[in-house]
C-alpha positions in Angstrom: -5.1 4.3 -10.2 -4.2 8.2 -10.7 -5.1 10.4 -8.1 -5.4 14.5 -8.4 -5.3 16.8 -4.9 -6.8 20.2 -5.0 -9.0 18.7 -8.1 -11.2 21.4 -8.0 -9.2 24.2 -8.3 -8.5 25.9 -11.7 -4.9 23.8 -12.1 -6.6 20.3 -10.5 -9.6 20.7 -12.9 -7.2 21.4 -15.9 -5.2 18.6 -15.4 -8.5 16.5 -14.7 -9.8 17.4 -18.7 -6.3 17.1 -20.2 -5.9 13.3 -18.4 -9.6 12.1 -19.5 -8.4 12.7 -23.1 -5.5 10.1 -22.1 -6.8 7.5 -19.8 -10.3 6.1 -19.1 -12.2 8.1 -16.8 -12.3 4.9 -14.5 -8.8 5.3 -13.7 -8.9 9.1 -12.1 -9.3 9.6 -8.9 -10.4 13.6 -7.9 -9.4 14.6 -4.0 -11.2 17.1 -2.7 -12.5 18.7 0.4 -15.7 19.4 -1.1 -17.1 17.1 -3.8 -20.0 18.8 -4.7 -18.0 21.4 -6.2 -17.2 18.7 -9.0 -20.5 18.7 -10.0 -19.4 18.8 -13.7 -17.6 16.1 -13.3 -19.7 13.4 -11.3 -20.9 12.0 -14.5 -17.7 11.3 -16.4 -16.9 8.4 -14.6 -14.3 9.5 -12.3 -14.2 8.6 -8.7 -14.4 11.3 -6.4 -13.0 11.1 -2.9 -12.8 13.5 0.4 -9.9 14.6 2.3 -8.6 17.7 3.9 -4.6 18.0 4.1 -5.4 19.0 7.9 -6.7 15.1 7.9 -4.2 12.5 7.5 -6.6 9.9 7.6 -8.6 11.1 5.3 -5.8 11.3 3.0 -5.0 8.0 3.4 -7.8 6.7 2.9 -8.1 8.8 0.0 -4.9 7.5 -1.4 -6.1 3.9 -1.2 -5.1 1.8 -4.5 -3.3 5.1 -6.0 0.0 4.4 -8.1 0.4 7.9 -9.3 -0.5 11.2 -7.3 -0.2 15.0 -7.9 0.2 16.9 -4.9 -1.0 20.5 -5.6 1.1 22.6 -3.2 -1.0 24.1 0.1 -2.9 27.3 -0.3 -1.8 28.2 3.3 1.2 29.7 4.3 4.1 29.4 7.2 4.1 26.3 9.1 0.5 25.8 8.5 1.2 25.0 4.9 4.4 22.8 6.1 2.5 20.7 8.1 -0.2 20.3 5.4 2.5 19.4 2.8 4.1 17.0 4.9 0.6 15.2 5.3 0.2 14.4 2.3 3.7 13.1 1.3 3.4 10.8 4.8 -0.1 9.3 3.4 0.8 8.7 0.5 4.2 6.9 1.4 2.0 4.9 3.7 -0.5 4.0 1.0 2.4 3.0 -1.5 2.5 5.7 -4.3 4.9 4.6 -6.7 5.1 8.0 -8.2 4.2 11.8 -6.9 4.0 15.0 -9.1 4.5 18.1 -7.0 3.8 21.7 -8.0 6.5 23.5 -6.2 7.8 27.0 -6.8 10.8 28.8 -8.6 13.9 29.3 -6.4 12.7 27.2 -3.2 15.0 28.0 -0.9 15.6 28.1 3.5 14.9 32.0 3.3 13.0 33.4 0.1 10.9 36.1 0.3 8.1 34.1 -1.1 6.0 33.1 1.5 5.1 29.5 -0.3 8.9 28.9 -1.1 10.0 27.8 2.2 7.4 25.3 2.4 8.2 23.9 -1.0 11.6 23.6 -0.4 10.7 21.4 2.8 8.0 19.3 0.5 10.7 18.7 -2.1 13.3 16.9 0.3 10.7 15.2 2.2 9.7 14.2 -1.4 13.0 13.5 -2.4 13.8 11.1 0.8 10.4 9.8 0.3 11.5 6.5 -1.7 8.9 7.5 -4.0 9.4 8.3 -7.7 9.2 12.1 -8.4 8.5 14.6 -10.8 8.6 18.2 -9.3 7.4 21.2 -11.1 8.8 24.1 -10.0 6.5 26.7 -11.6 6.9 30.5 -12.4 3.8 32.8 -11.9 0.7 32.2 -13.8 0.1 33.9 -16.6 -3.4 33.6 -15.0 -2.7 36.0 -12.4 -1.5 38.8 -14.6 -5.3 40.8 -13.8 -4.7 40.7 -10.3 -1.4 42.6 -10.5 -2.3 45.0 -12.9 -5.5 46.0 -12.0 -7.6 48.2 -14.4 -4.9 48.7 -16.6 -6.5 46.5 -19.5 -9.0 49.2 -20.0 -7.2 52.6 -18.8 -3.3 51.4 -19.4 -2.3 52.3 -15.9 -0.5 49.9 -13.9 0.3 50.2 -10.2 2.6 48.0 -8.3 5.1 47.5 -6.0 8.0 45.5 -7.8 10.2 47.6 -9.0 12.2 46.8 -11.7 11.9 43.0 -10.9 10.8 40.5 -14.0 8.4 37.3 -14.2 8.9 34.6 -16.8 4.7 34.4 -16.3 4.0 30.7 -17.6 0.5 29.5 -18.8 -1.2 27.2 -16.6 -3.0 25.7 -19.3 0.0 24.5 -20.6 1.5 23.5 -16.8 -2.0 21.3 -16.4 -1.2 20.0 -19.9 2.5 19.0 -19.1 1.6 17.3 -15.9 -0.9 15.3 -17.4 1.5 13.5 -19.8 3.5 12.4 -17.1 0.5 11.4 -15.0 -0.3 9.5 -17.8 3.0 8.3 -19.0 5.2 8.5 -15.6 8.9 8.7 -16.0 11.8 5.9 -14.6 14.1 8.8 -13.4 13.6 11.4 -10.9 13.0 15.1 -12.5 12.7 18.7 -11.3 11.5 21.1 -13.5 11.9 25.1 -13.8 8.5 25.7 -15.6 8.8 29.6 -16.7 7.5 31.0 -19.9 9.8 31.9 -23.0 10.8 35.5 -21.4 11.0 37.7 -18.2 8.9 40.6 -18.5 8.7 43.8 -15.6 5.7 45.4 -15.4 6.9 48.0 -17.5 7.2 45.4 -20.1 3.9 44.3 -19.5 2.9 48.1 -20.0 4.3 48.1 -23.4 2.7 44.8 -24.3 -0.5 46.3 -23.3 0.5 49.6 -25.4 1.4 47.2 -28.6 -2.0 45.3 -28.4 -4.1 48.1 -27.6 -2.7 51.1 -29.4 -2.7 54.0 -26.6 -0.1 54.9 -24.0 0.5 52.8 -21.4 2.7 53.0 -18.7 4.0 51.5 -15.2 4.2 53.2 -11.7 6.3 51.4 -9.3 4.4 52.3 -5.7 6.4 52.6 -2.4 5.4 49.1 -0.5 3.4 50.7 2.6 2.1 53.0 0.4 0.6 50.6 -2.0 -0.4 48.5 1.4 -2.3 51.6 2.4 -4.2 51.7 -0.7 -5.2 48.0 -1.1 -6.4 48.3 3.0 -8.3 51.4 1.4 -9.7 49.8 -1.0 -11.1 46.9 1.2 -9.2 44.2 1.0 -8.1 42.4 3.8 -5.0 42.7 5.8 -3.8 39.1 4.6 -4.5 39.8 1.1 -3.1 43.2 1.1 -0.2 41.4 3.0 0.4 39.0 0.7 0.1 41.2 -2.8 2.9 43.0 -1.1 5.0 39.5 -0.5 4.4 38.8 -4.0 5.9 42.6 -5.1 8.7 42.3 -2.7 10.0 38.4 -4.0 9.7 39.9 -7.6 11.7 42.8 -7.0 14.3 40.1 -5.6 13.8 38.2 -8.8 12.9 34.6 -7.7 10.7 34.8 -10.6 12.8 35.7 -13.3 14.5 32.3 -14.2 13.4 31.6 -17.8 14.2 27.3 -19.2 12.8 25.8 -22.1 12.2 22.5 -19.8 8.3 23.0 -20.8 8.0 23.3 -24.4 10.2 19.6 -24.2 7.7 18.2 -22.1 4.6 19.9 -24.0 6.2 19.0 -27.4 5.0 22.3 -29.0 5.5 25.8 -28.4 4.2 27.7 -25.0 1.7 30.6 -24.9 3.8 33.6 -24.6 2.5 36.6 -22.5 1.9 38.7 -25.2 -0.4 36.1 -26.8 -2.4 35.8 -23.5 -2.5 39.0 -22.7 -4.1 39.7 -26.6 -6.4 37.0 -25.4 -7.4 39.2 -22.5 -8.0 42.4 -24.6 -10.3 40.5 -26.8 -12.3 38.8 -24.0 -13.1 41.7 -22.4 -13.6 43.8 -25.2 -16.3 40.9 -26.3 -17.9 41.0 -22.7 -18.2 44.8 -22.4 -19.5 44.9 -25.9 
């Protein structure tokens, strides 16, 4: 049996869809906090089990009979994220999970700028010490987050953010999901850590250049000082926690925490990755189609 935690999230649903092409639905367990959100999969024959990262007993029940597990990293921050992720690892060990796949982040360390980095480092260590076989995906930033950072640039070409000259090796969430599904369907013998990135790293000035080539209009990037950027976000009505998160991401990008590039994703996929330019082209076409 194969289980996917966070199966109603964007990554979890994508992994689930790819898995359904590789194994029988009866072999798949979707582990979610809100089963009602899995309506689109309910009639396909997969099992849907309710569990919460904050409820160790529910995790143990959900992991009964599971041999391969995808642990999607927590959406929480700080010590809360550490606790939630440790709960998942401990429950998996107690239920005899043989192989765990974990979605980590690039450059996990004791003192990362990116909030998620420290929790990911601790979870990776617990997994390595657990006795389970493991495949750790250290994912760069999803391409699908680009619209969140560039705001209205798809319309007017102007990017305002607080990331200095930091570069990001944006990677497709769909490509990641497909690679994960392959390992869940045909697990590896040995323990592996993968740096999962796009083909190259782009500054936001580079992203503006790509947009200019695609749209055929002048595009530019303005690096906004952090406190001014945060103030603008708050004035626009963004909650304090969300504004601070965007600022934290900008600081981590400036520090180069998402700049690494690595070819391993293509080796896992057995094909070329989606490029950032291809993604932006698709995004623009969809935007124009919706506007029309």
